[in-house]
N, C-alpha and C positions, 0 to 999 in steps of 0.2 A: 553812663555819666548823668549828672543831675539836670543836664538841660540849661544849667545857668551859663552865661558867657558875658564877657565884658561888653560887648555889643548891644546886648539886652540891658544890662544894668546902666551904663554910663551913655553910650553913643544914642541911641534911639530916644531916650529919655530927654536928650537936649536938641534932638532934632526933630525928628517926626512928631513926637508926644509934644513938643512946644510949638511946631508948626514954623520951624526955624530952618530953612535948607540953603542958609549962606554956606558958602563954598567952604568944606574941610578936606573932604575927598571927593573931587568932582566927577559926575557921570562920565566927563570925556575920558579922564583918567582910569576910570574903572573899566570902560569898554576897551581901551587901549590894552590894559593889561590883560584883559579876558581875551582879546585876539592873539597875544603872544601865547598864553596858555594853551588856547585851543590849536595853534601851530604846533606847539611842542608836542600836544598830546597827538594830534596827526601824525607827525614824524614817528612816534614810538609806536603808532598804531593804537593806541588806546581810544576807547570808548568812553566818553563823559558826558553822557546826557544832561545831568542836572546842571553843568557849566553851560550848556547849549540853552537851557531854559532859562537860566539866568541871565545870561548874555543876552537874549531876546527882550527879557524886562527891561533891563538898562538900555539898551539900543530904543526900545521903544520912548522912553523918557527922552532920550536924545533927540530923538526924531520929533519930539513935541515941543522942543525949544528949550529944555532943560540942562543942557551940557555943560553949562558952568554952575551948575547947582550941587549941592551934596548929593551922593549916591542914594541916600535916605528918601530923596523924592520919588524914586521909583516905587518905593512901597506906599507912598501917599498916593500915588496916580492909581496903582492898584486898587488900593481901599476905595477911593472914590468910584471908580468903576463897577466894584462889587456892592457898594453901598450898604455895607453891614451896619447894624445895630450895636455901637460900642457902648461899653459903660462909662460914665463920667468920671470915675475915679480911677486913679492909677491901679 
């Protein structure tokens, strides 16, 4: 694939890049859905390491008090922790 996706073209520019984390799809809902997928995977005997890593990142954002915000807040928190030097242009 090209690496392009709707989330990169539409969602992140409206949330992360605009510093707007008003609830569209909340971290609380994302974590609930991830628990369901993890339970289903466990029932089927499937190993899903990427899901475990992603769920941990979203759960940290919830634990930091952002559960009612958009799930893109989890990315912002990781960027803050990493403190990368990002270009100011899109």
